[in-house]
C-alpha positions in Angstrom: 114.9 72.0 107.6 115.8 73.9 110.8 117.1 77.3 109.9 116.5 81.0 110.4 116.6 84.4 108.8 118.5 87.0 110.7 117.9 90.7 110.1 119.8 93.9 110.9 117.9 97.1 111.3 119.9 99.9 109.7 120.3 103.6 108.9 120.6 105.2 105.5 120.8 108.6 103.9 120.3 109.9 100.4 118.8 108.2 97.4 121.9 106.3 96.4 122.3 105.0 100.0 118.6 103.9 100.1 119.0 102.1 96.7 122.1 100.2 97.9 120.6 99.1 101.2 117.0 98.2 100.7 115.7 95.5 103.1 116.3 92.0 101.7 116.7 88.4 102.6 120.0 86.7 102.2 119.7 82.9 102.4 122.7 80.6 103.1 120.8 77.5 102.0 120.7 75.3 98.9 117.0 74.6 99.7 115.7 78.0 98.9 116.7 80.1 95.8 117.5 82.8 95.0 119.9 83.6 97.8 118.7 87.2 98.2 115.3 88.7 97.9 113.1 91.5 99.3 111.0 90.7 102.3 107.8 91.1 100.3 108.9 88.6 97.6 108.3 85.6 99.8 105.0 84.2 101.1 105.2 83.1 104.7 103.1 79.9 104.9 100.9 79.3 107.9 100.2 75.6 107.4 97.3 73.5 108.5 99.3 72.3 111.5 98.8 75.8 113.0 95.0 75.3 113.2 93.4 74.9 116.6 90.5 76.1 118.8 90.4 79.5 120.5 90.7 79.1 124.3 87.9 80.1 126.6 88.1 83.4 128.6 87.4 87.0 127.6 91.2 87.6 127.7 91.4 86.0 124.3 88.6 88.1 122.6 91.2 90.2 120.8 92.0 87.2 118.6 88.8 87.9 116.7 86.8 84.6 117.0 84.6 83.2 119.8 85.8 80.6 122.3 85.9 77.2 120.8 86.1 78.4 117.2 88.9 77.6 114.8 91.9 79.9 114.2 95.5 79.5 113.2 98.5 80.2 115.5 102.2 80.4 114.8 103.4 79.6 118.3 105.9 81.3 120.5 107.6 77.9 121.1 109.0 76.0 118.2 107.0 73.5 116.3 109.1 71.7 113.6 106.1 71.6 111.3 105.5 75.4 111.3 107.3 78.7 110.7 109.1 79.8 113.9 108.6 83.6 113.7 110.4 86.2 115.7 111.7 89.8 115.7 115.5 89.7 115.6 117.8 92.7 116.5 121.0 90.7 117.3 123.0 92.7 114.8 122.3 96.1 116.6 124.5 97.7 119.2 122.5 99.0 122.1 125.0 101.9 122.4 123.7 103.3 119.1 120.3 103.9 120.6 118.9 106.3 123.2 115.7 104.3 123.4 114.2 100.9 122.9 112.8 100.1 119.5 109.0 100.3 119.1 107.5 97.7 116.8 104.0 98.8 115.6 101.2 97.3 113.5 100.4 99.7 110.7 97.8 97.8 108.6 96.6 94.3 107.6 95.2 93.9 104.0 94.5 91.3 101.5 95.2 91.1 97.8 95.6 94.5 96.1 95.1 96.4 99.3 91.6 94.9 99.8 90.2 93.6 103.0 92.1 90.8 104.7 90.3 87.4 105.0 90.3 87.6 108.8 91.9 89.1 111.9 95.6 89.2 112.5 96.8 89.3 116.1 99.9 89.0 118.3 100.3 88.1 122.0 102.7 87.1 124.6 102.4 85.2 127.9 103.0 86.7 131.3 105.3 85.5 134.1 102.4 83.6 135.6 101.1 82.2 132.3 98.4 84.7 131.6 97.8 86.0 128.0 99.3 89.5 127.2 97.5 90.9 124.1 99.9 93.0 121.9 98.3 93.6 118.6 95.0 92.9 116.8 93.5 94.1 113.5 90.0 93.7 115.0 88.4 97.0 115.6 87.7 97.7 119.2 90.0 94.9 120.4 91.7 97.3 122.8 95.2 96.1 122.2 98.2 98.5 122.2 99.1 97.5 118.6 102.8 98.0 119.5 105.5 96.4 121.5 109.1 97.3 122.4 112.3 95.4 121.8 115.9 96.2 122.5 118.9 96.2 120.3 120.9 93.0 120.5 117.9 90.8 121.2 115.7 88.0 119.8 112.0 88.0 120.6 109.3 85.3 120.0 105.6 85.8 120.2 102.4 84.1 119.2 100.8 85.1 115.9 97.1 84.5 115.1 94.9 84.4 112.0 91.2 83.7 112.0 90.6 82.5 108.4 92.5 81.0 105.4 93.8 83.4 102.8 96.4 86.1 102.1 97.3 88.7 104.8 99.7 91.5 104.0 100.9 92.8 107.4 102.7 96.1 107.5 104.9 96.9 110.5 106.7 100.0 111.5 109.9 100.3 113.6 110.8 103.5 115.4 113.7 104.4 117.7 115.8 107.3 118.9 119.5 107.4 117.9 122.2 107.9 120.5 123.7 111.4 120.8 127.0 110.1 119.3 125.0 109.4 116.1 123.4 112.7 116.0 120.3 111.8 118.1 116.8 112.2 116.8 114.3 109.7 115.5 114.8 106.8 113.1 112.0 104.8 111.5 111.1 102.4 108.7 108.3 100.0 107.6 108.1 96.6 106.0 105.3 94.4 104.7 105.2 90.7 105.3 102.8 88.5 103.4 101.3 85.4 105.1 99.3 82.7 103.4 97.0 80.8 105.8 96.1 77.3 104.6 93.2 75.2 105.8 94.3 71.7 105.1 97.6 69.8 104.8 97.1 69.5 101.0 96.5 73.2 100.5 100.2 74.3 100.6 102.8 72.7 98.4 106.0 74.6 97.9 106.0 75.6 94.2 108.5 73.8 92.0 109.1 77.0 90.0 108.9 80.7 90.4 107.5 83.3 90.0 104.2 81.9 91.4 100.9 83.5 92.3 98.8 83.1 95.4 95.4 84.8 95.5 96.3 87.3 92.8 99.7 88.3 94.4 103.0 87.2 92.8 106.0 85.9 94.7 109.4 85.0 93.5 110.5 82.8 96.4 108.8 79.8 97.9 109.6 78.8 101.5 108.9 75.4 102.9 106.8 76.6 105.8 109.1 75.4 108.7 111.9 78.0 108.6 113.0 80.0 111.6 112.5 83.6 110.5 113.5 86.8 112.2 111.5 89.7 110.9 113.0 93.2 110.6 112.6 96.7 109.3 115.4 99.0 107.9 115.6 102.2 110.0 116.3 105.5 108.3 117.3 108.5 110.4 115.0 111.5 110.3 116.5 113.9 109.5 119.2 111.9 107.7 122.7 112.1 109.3 125.6 113.6 107.4 127.6 111.5 105.0 130.5 111.5 107.5 128.2 109.9 110.1 126.9 107.5 107.5 130.5 106.4 106.7 131.0 105.7 110.4 127.8 103.7 110.6 129.1 101.7 107.6 132.3 100.8 109.4 130.2 99.8 112.4 128.3 97.4 110.3 125.0 99.1 110.6 124.2 100.0 107.0 123.4 96.6 105.5 119.7 95.9 105.9 119.9 92.2 105.2 118.4 88.9 106.5 120.7 85.9 106.6 119.7 82.3 106.9 121.3 80.7 109.9 121.2 77.3 111.4 119.1 77.3 114.6 121.1 75.7 117.4 118.0 75.0 119.3 115.2 77.0 120.9 114.3 77.3 124.6 111.0 75.7 125.3 108.4 78.3 126.1 104.7 78.1 126.8 102.5 79.4 124.0 
C-alpha cells in the first residue's frame, strides 16, 4: 500500500470548539479501519527492515549507540517496506502566520510514562551530504531538539531508535499568528506511539482491535508501510474571539484532521 496521512494544524477556542476539533486521523482507505481515529490510537510500526548499523564518525554520536552497533532508522527517502514519515503543513496558509512553525521534542517515554527502551533521534542531511542532528532523547547529546517548518510545506527527516520496544514521543508545535488573525502565539502538542520490532516475524498487523502492545492499548493497526504526515493542532493563546474563529472556519483552518492520500511518488533523497 502506498498512501499517506495529511494533517492540518488548526486553531480553536472554547471548550465546545476544542471538543469538536480534536486532532484525529481520517483514512480514505478500505485497508485500515475505522476511518477516523485520534493520533495516539495507532501504533506506528518500525519494522525489522529499518535495522542497520550506526555509521562511523562522531557526528552520529547523538543517535545514542556506538559506531557499528545496531539501531533502527525510518529514512528520509522512501522505502516501500517501511513507514514514510514526515511533517505536513500543506493545508496551512502562510499568510495566516507571522513566523515559521517550531516543532519541538517534549518527551520520550515507554509504557505508562516509564522509561523508553532506547534513544529516539531525528536528523537531516546538509547540502554537501553531512549529517545535521535535530533531536535526541539522549542526555548530553547537544542537539537543538527543535526544528522549523513553514506553512504550506512537506518535510521529511530521518528518525532513529536504538532498541526494540514502545516509544511514546511527544512533540509540540508553536507559531505566531498574523496580525489579521489577532497576532500572538499559538501552540499545541501531540503524542505519537512507535513500536520498534527486531525481526520480520515480530510485527504482524492485528486481525482485530483493540489490541495491546507492551501494556498499551491501540484501536487501529497500520501495515507499517504507510506514508504518514505528523501534525499537531494549534490553539491560539489567548484564544481569539468567536468572530475571528468563525472566519478561521470559513478559511478551512479549524479542522485538525489527517486524511489518507495516495502518494504520487517521492523525490529520491539521500538518507
